[in-house]
N, C-alpha and C positions, 0 to 999 in steps of 0.2 A: 397550220405551222405558226409558232411564235414568231413575232417580229424581232429581227436581230437588234441587239442593243446598239444604240447609235454611237456609243463611245468605243469605236474600233482603233483609233490610233492611225498613224500612217499619213502620208502626204496625199493631199486631194489632187486628182488629175487636173481639174479646172485651175486650181491654184498654181500648179506646176507650170501650166500653159501660159498663164499671165506672167509668171517670172521670166519664162523664156522670151516672150514677146518683148518685155521691157528691156532685157539685156540686149536683144537684137536691134531694136530701135535705136538704143544708146550707142551701139557700135557705128552704125552708119545707115544712111537712108537707102543705100544701094542694096541693103539686105531686106528691104521691106517685101519684095516678091517672095523670097525664100521663107522669110518669117511667116508670111501669110500661108504659104504652102504647108509649112511644118505645123502650124497652128490648126489648119484644116484637117491635116492627117491625124493628129492626135484627137481632134473632136470626133472624127469619124470612129476612131478606135473606141473612144469613149462611149459613143452612141451604141456601137456594136456590143460593147461589154454590158451596157445598161439593158439593151434588148435581150441579151443572154441571160442576164439576172432575172428579168421579168418572165422570160419564157420558161426558165427553171423553176420559178414559183408556180407558174401555171401547170407545169407537168407535175409538180409535187401536189398541188391542190387537186388535179384530176385523180392522181392515185389515191390521195388521202380520202376524197369524197367517195371513190369506189369502194375503198376498204371499209369506210365507215357504214356505207349501206350493206355491205356483206356482213359486218359485225352485228348491225341492228337486226337484220333479217334473221340471222342465225340465232341471235339471242331470243328473238320472239318464237321462232319455231322450237327451240329447246325448252324454253321456259313458259311461253304463253303470257309473258309480261307485256301488257298493252303500252306502257311507256315505250318500250323498244320499237313498236309499231309507229307510234306518234313520232319519235326521233327520226325513223325512216323517212316518213312523208314530209317531215319539216325540212329534212335535208333535200328531198327531191323538189319541193315546191317553194321553200322560202330560202334557205341557206344557199342552195344551188352552186355549190362550189365547182362542180363539173362544168355547168353551163357557163358560169362566170369566167372560169379558165379558158374555155373555147372562145368566148367573146373577146377577152384580152388578147388571146393569141392571134385571132383574125384581125384585130385591130392593128397589132404591130407588125405581123408577119404574114398577111393575107397572100394566098397564092403560092406559098413556099411548101417545100415537102414537110417541113415541121409542122405547119399548121394542118397539113393533110393527114399526117399520121396521127396527130392529136384528135382530129375529127374522127378517124376510124376507131380510136380508143373510146371516145364518147359513144359512137354508135354500139360498139360492143358492150360498153357499160350499161346503156339504155335496154339493150336485149336482155342482159343480165338481170337488170332491175325488174323487167317484166316477169322473168322466171322467179324472182325473189318475191314479187308481189303475190303471184299465184300461190307459191309455197306458203306464205303467210295466211293467205285466205284458207288453204287447206288446214293449216294448223289451228287457225281460229275456229274452224268448224270442228276439228277434232278435239279441241279443248272445251267445245261448247260455250264459247265466250259470248256474252250478250252482244249482238251486233250494234246495239245503241252505244256501247262503250268503245267501239272501234272507230278508227279514222274514216271519214267520208269515202276517200279513195279506195280503201280496203272493202268497205261494204258493197262497192258496185262490182266487185270481181265476181264472175259467175263460174261456178265449178262445172266441169264436164259432166255428162250423165255417168260416165264410168266412175268418176271420182265420188259423185253423189251416192252411188251404190255401196262405197266403201264403209266399213265400221269406223268409229272414232279413232281406235287405235291404228287402224290401217292408214287412215288419213294423216295421222301423225307421222307414221313411218315413212309414208310417201313424201310428206313435206321435207322431213329431214334428209331423204335421199336427194330431193331437188337442190338443196343448198349444200350438200357435202359430197355428192357423187362425183364420178370422173368427168362427167359432162360439164358440171359446174366449175371444176377445177381447170378444165380446158379453157372455158370462157375467162376465167380469171387470168390464166397464163396469156391469152390472147391480148388482154388489156395491157399486161405488163410488157409483152413484146412490142405492142403498138407504142407505148410510151418510151420504151427503150429506143425504138427506131426514131421516135420524135427527137429524143435527147441526141442521138447520133447526128441526125440531120441538122439540128440546132448547132452542134459543135462544128460541123463542116461549114455552115453558113457563116458562123462566127470567125472561123479561121480564114475564110475567103476575105471577109471584111478586113481582117487583120493584115492579110497579105497585100490587099490593095493599099491599105494605109501604109505598110512598109515600103511598097514600090514609090508611093508619092513622097515619102520621107526621103528615099534614095535619091530621087530627082533634086530635091531640095539641097541634099547634101553634095550632090555634084556641082551645083552652083556655088556653093559655100567653100568648095576647095580652092577657088580662086581668090579668096579673101585672106587677109593676114592670119598669121600663126595663131593670134589671140582668138580669133573666130574658130579656127580648127580645134583649138582646145576647148572652147565652149561647146561645139558640136560633140566632141568626144565625151565630154561630161554628160551631155543630154543623152546620148546613146546609152551609155553605162547606166544612167538613171532609169531609162525606160526598160532596159533588160532586167534590172533588179526589181523595179517597182510594177512592171506590167507583165512582160514576156514570161519570166521565171515563175511568178505566181500563177499565171495562166497555165503554163505547161504542168506545174505541179498539180493544179485543180483537175486538169484533163486526165492525168495519170490516176489521181484519186478516184474520179468518176469511173474510169475503165476498170479499176480494181475493186470498186464499191467500198472504199475505206475513206476515213477522214482525212482532210488535207490541213496543213499548217495555215494559219491566218497571217498572211505576210503580203508585202508589196504595197501598193497604193491604197488609199482609204476605200475606194469603191471595191476594189478587188477583196479586200478584208471582209467587206460587208457580203459580197458573194459567196466567199469561202465559209463565213459563218452561216449564211442561210443554207448552204449545202450541207454543212455538218449537222445542222439542227434537223434538216429533213431526213438525212439518212438515219440519225438517232431515233427520230420519232417514227419512222417506218419500221425500224427494227423492234422498237418497243410495241408498236401496233400488232406486229406479227406474233410477239411473245404473249401479248394480252389475248389475242385470238386462240392461240394454242391452249392457254391456261383456262379460258372460259369454256372451251369445247370439252374439257376433261374434268372440271371440278364444280361442285355444288356452290351456288353463290352465297347461300346462308351459312353453311358450316365449314366451307373450305375443303371438305373431303372430296374424294373422287366421286364423279357422278355415275349414273347407270351405265352410260356409254363406255366410260373408262373402265367400269367393272367387268363389262362384256369382253373388252379387250384384254384385261388381266386374266379372264378365264382362259382366253385362247392361248395366251403366253404361258400359263401354268398347267395347261391341260396335260394329264399323264404324269404329272410330278407329285412328289409327296406333299401333302397339304392338309390343312385343317380348314373347313368352311363353317363360319358361324353366320346365322341369321338372327338378328336382334330386333325385337319389336318393343316400343314404349307402351307399357300397359294403359289402357283406357286414355289414351292421349286426347281424345276428343273432349274429355272433361276439363283438361287445362285450358283449351280454347274457349269452352263454353262457360266456365266458371270465372276464369281469370283474364280472358282476352287473348287474341292472337299474338300480341307482343310477348306475353307470358309463355305462349306456346313456342315462339321462335327461340326464347331464352332456354326453355327446357331442351329443345332440339340441339342448341349450341352446347349446352352442358353435356348432354349425352355424348355428343360427337367428340368433345375434348377429352371426356373420360375414357372413351374407347381408344382414341388415337394415342393417348398418353401411356396406355398399357400395352401396346403393341410396337413391334420394331419398325423402323423406316422401310425395311424392305417388304414388310406386309402391306396388303392392299385394304385400307379402311375406307368404305364407300357409304354413301347416302343412297340407298337403293330406291327410294321414294317415300314421300309423306314421312311417316314416323318409323320407317323400317330401315335398318342398317345391315351391312354385310361385312365380313372380314375374310380375306383369304390369307390365312397364315402359311406362309411358305416354308418349305423343308421341315414339315411337322408330320409326326406319325402318332399312332395311338399311345406310343410309349411316353409321349409328352402330355398325356392326359391330365396329370396332376398340375403341370405348369399352366395349362389352359384353365383348369378349375381355379387356380391361384389368381389368374388374370381376371377371371370373370368375377370373383369375390371382392377384388379390390375395386372393380367398376361398380359393383353393387353398394359397396360401403360408401364410395364417393357420392353416388346418387342419393343416398339416405341423409347426407349432411345437408342440413337446412340453414346453415349459417349465412349463406349467400342470399337468403330471402325467398329462394324457391322451395316449393313443397317437396315432400319425399317423392322420389321418381323410382318406380320399379319397372323391371324389364322381364320379358320373356325370351328365352334363348334356345336355339336349336344348334347342335354342334354334329358334324360328321367328319371323320377322318377319311383320307383316301384308302387307307388299308382296313377300313371298317369291315365288320363281318356282314354277310348276306347283303351286299351293296346292290342298288339298281345301277343303271348306266349313267346317272346324273348325280354327283355329289350334292348340287344345290338342291335337288328334290329330295334327297335323304335328310339334309339339314332342315328343309322345310317341314318334313315329316316329324322330325325331332321337336322343332318348334311347336307344331300342332299339339304334340303329347304334352308339352308344358302348359300350354293354354288350356288343355282339357283337365289338368290337375289344379287349375285356379290361377294360372299365371305366376308372376314374381318368382322365378326359378330358371332352371336350365336342364336340358336333357341331351345325353349322347345318343346319337343313332346306334341301334344295336343292343340298347340296354333293356329291351323288352317293355318300353313304356315307362320304365322307372327313371326318375330323375331327381335333382336337388331343387328344393323350393326353400321359401323363407321358413325360418324357425327361430325360437329363442336363442339358439346358440350362434347362428350366422346372421341374425336379422341385423 
């Protein structure tokens, strides 16, 4: 979490205490005992607030560290990106946000329910990290990644005999299940629940410290009632200031925490820092959740839906009128071999942009894997064939334009409608059959399932 900006404004509690002491000493020596008691009460309150702010940071770091490990583990399992695995073990072994948060909590609040609940969250997070480590080892084996390129801690993970017997694809599926299934989500919820209990206990301990400070302040005020009216007026002013600068902001912060919403940065300087830290932690947590959701359903290179999202879209649109398109980049290996992988990435991005710009927002445009793309065009029947052909031709013309420095790109496309003649039970399979027919004719064209192997390819008129 980013460090709150130091320019928060507001009156500092320490400065306010010294002002009060100066006024009290100036009024009469007899007020020394009451002034000392008042000062001590406010210092206790300040310390309780400081402990609260520190502990809130610790709980936020515990959650952030756990969520970061989840993000890195899932990213590696889904993509096989070794950098994600290195980030995972760097967090576990070097950054250690979760462990440092626990050490800080034990130092400040050892033996309290707050520290105990955070410890339980750490234990659950460590158990989850073990499951994530094993899932990453399964994924590394499934992707056939060179062990020499993996972090040492991952190379030492030994797969079970049962998992050793699985195929690469089965290992990848099991690895994804380990980091996305219901058991995994239950562990994540356990961590959140433990942190929530930690925050609740922290709030209770802070309120108890505040109540104790209030009682001490009440005793001092009882003594001060015997003094002159001027002293009474000073005390009233002090109480009003406390309410405005401390208690009201704390109450507002507590309500914001209970409702999981942002709070106004008001009151004393220290409380404004606490409010700013809370607001930042809340915003960063929400952004983290959004990023996780996006990464789970989108391809990192093209920004299109990924294969997992495609399968979900198939389930949602099953039985509805639709057109299924499977699109392959012709001889894509040549781009990588002759021009390099950077050029290959640019080709894929250009193809993705061309496809996406020619379909509606409600359609599902996906990168199925490698150089293969799929489109689920919803609310489409074979009566819209001419429209689909027009979209395909626009895409083909766009990819033949070399003004951007890329070579001519051609596609092989297979199309199947939900109301196609002589269908099988799988529209994706029929679209793939049409794609195969296109490739059999020499690529650079498209075929509609049910055309008897006939299709549209490149020619002087449409090239």
